[in-house]
N, C-alpha and C positions, 0 to 999 in steps of 0.2 A: 697263542690264541688269546692268552690274558692281555698281552699288550695291545692287540688288534683291538678288543673289545674296550681297553680304555680310553683308545684313540678315536673309536667311535662314539663313545659317551660323551669326550670332549668336544666334539664336532657337534654332537646333538646339542650339548648344552649352549655352545656358541652360536648356534643358528636359533635357538629358543629366546636368547638376550637380545639378539639382532631384532628378530620378529617383534618382541616386546617393546624394544626402541622405536620401530618403525609406528607402531600402533600408539605409543605415548608421543608422538610427533603429529599423526596424522589419524585419529580417531573417531568413531560417530557413535553416539548411544542416544536413547530415547529420552526427553526431558518433557514435563509439563509445561506448557504456555497457555497464560489466560488469553480468553476472547474478550474483544473490545468493542463497545458500541458508541456511537459517535452522532453529534448533532452538531449543525452549523448554521451560520448566518453566510447568505451568498449574495455577491454583486457581479453581474455582467455588464461589462462596459459596454456602451456609456451610461445607461440609465434604468437597467434594471436590477430589482432585489426579488431575494427568495429566502428559501431554507432548504437543509437538507438533513437526514437520517439516514445512519448507515451501520453496518458492522465490518470487523476487521478480523480475519482469522490468521493465526500464524500457521504457515506451512513448512519450512525448514529453517534451522538455524547453524551459523557458524561463528565460531569465536575464533581469532586471531591472537596468537601472543607473539609480540615483538618486544623487541629492546630499543629503548629509545637513544637515539645518536648522542645526543647532548649529555643525559642524565646516566644512561647506562642503564636504567632500571626497566623492568618488564611491565607491559602494560597489555590489557586486552581490549581488543576490537571486536564489537559484535556486528554482525552481516545476518539480518533476518529476512527471509523471502516471505511477503506477506500477500495474502489474497483480501481486495476489500469490495464490497459493493453497497451502492446508496440509492436512495430514490428521493427526488426535489422536486421544487416547482420555482417558477420564475414568474415576473410580472413585469411587462414593458407597458407603462401607462399610454393608454388612448392607442393601442397597436394590437398587442395579444399576449397570452398567457401559455405558460408550457409546463407540460409534466414530463419528467425525465427518469430513468433508471440506467444507473451505470454499474459496470462490473469492471475490475482491474486487476492486476499484479504489479507488484514492484517489489523493491529493496528497502530496508530500513537499517540506517547506521547509528551506531552509537558506541560509547564509552562509558566510563564509570560515573563521569558528572549527568546531569540531568538533561542536556541538551541532545537531541537527536534530529536525524535528517532522512527523508524519505523521497524516493521517486515512484511514480505510478504510471504505466499506461493504460488507458481505458477505452472502452467501447459500450456502446449503449444505444438507447432508441428514446427519440423525442416524440411527443406527441404536443401540438400547438392547439390554441383554441383563439379564433379571431375576436377582436372586438366589435362591438356593434352588431347590426343585423346583416344577413347573408341572405340573399334571394336565389331563387333557381325558376326558371322558366321552362316548362315543358314544351314538348312538339305541338301542342295544342293551345301554346298561349298562356296557358294558367300559371300564374304565379304563387310561388309558396315559399314559406320562411325556414332555412335550414337551422336546426338547433344546434346550440355545441358544435359549429361547424369549425375543421381545422386540418391539418395534416399530419402525416407521420415522417420522421426523418430519423436516418442514422446517425450516431453521434462517433468520433475518434478523438481522443485527446491524450494529452500529456500533463503532469501534474507534479509537482515537486512540494515538500512538507518541511518546514522548519518548526521545530516543537519544543518545549520543556516538559519533562515527564516529572512531576511531584512525586511519583513512586522511587526516584532515585536521589531526591532531596535528602535534606538534614532530618525533616519530619516526614516520613513517606506517608503517601495519601495515595487512593486508589485512582486519580486521573490525570489528565496532561491536557496542556493546552497547544494549539497548534496555528500557524498560519499558512495559507495555501494557495501560493499563485499558480495556474493553469492556461493552457490554451487548448481549444478544440475546435473540430468543424463540423458542422451540419450540412448534410447532404441526401439526397441532391436538392440545390436551391436554385429554381429558377434554370436548370440543367447542369447548374455549377455548384460550388459549396459556398458557403457561409462561414468566414472564419470569425472565432468568438476568444475574448479574453475576459479571465474572471478571477476572483480571488473568494477565499472563504476563512473564516474564523471559527476555528473548531472546538469542541470541546468532547475528548474522550474520555471513557470512564472503563477501567478493565474489570473485569469479573472474575475473581480469584475463583469463586465455584463454579466456574464454567472452563477448564482447562482441557486441552487436547494433548496429546502426545506427538511430539514432534520430533524427526530426527536432527540431532546437532552433531557437527563435526568440528572437531579440535584441530586447529592447526599449528604448528611450531614455527614461526617465521625467523629464520637466523639472517643477521645482517650479513652484507656483502663487505668482504676484507679488500 
């Protein structure tokens, strides 16, 4: 009986060790991540200028530990899922102005160095305001001026972000700079869609006092032999 108990104990210890090994390879914990606010200068081709302000919330985090093939050293690669929203305006001279709101979800990629890359899928709504006077004639022939006349449109787009995070530089600072090219469509526009190509120069500021707990997953990536 004692022999069977020893065998059972050994079997239990081996299972616990195996379970801990799996947890070390693929585990998840809650970590605090700061909320970021941003402001940007906006340009929509071919001749529209504007500005945006927004906020970025961390949602999930993933750290992949991999072994470099050339050096054989281990390096960590971060993959964060983020949720962003912004409000902004643009101005087409002698044509119209627009006020829009966007919300999106995407992924941020970065390593130990300060550079980072993001992609986001966005949806939103646009309200345009036409330049000049817009008149309306009713059924009795009376003419009136429509003030702040414009239309509502839906927006869908894709954006990529290339940035430099000073927080991971030699002298850490709580801000980052980024450049964002994007493509989006405005619809319905004359029963069709109107494509846009835009770019932004973004300033991000991280509020370390405004942190939220996000689920962080650690994955150990072993090289293929």
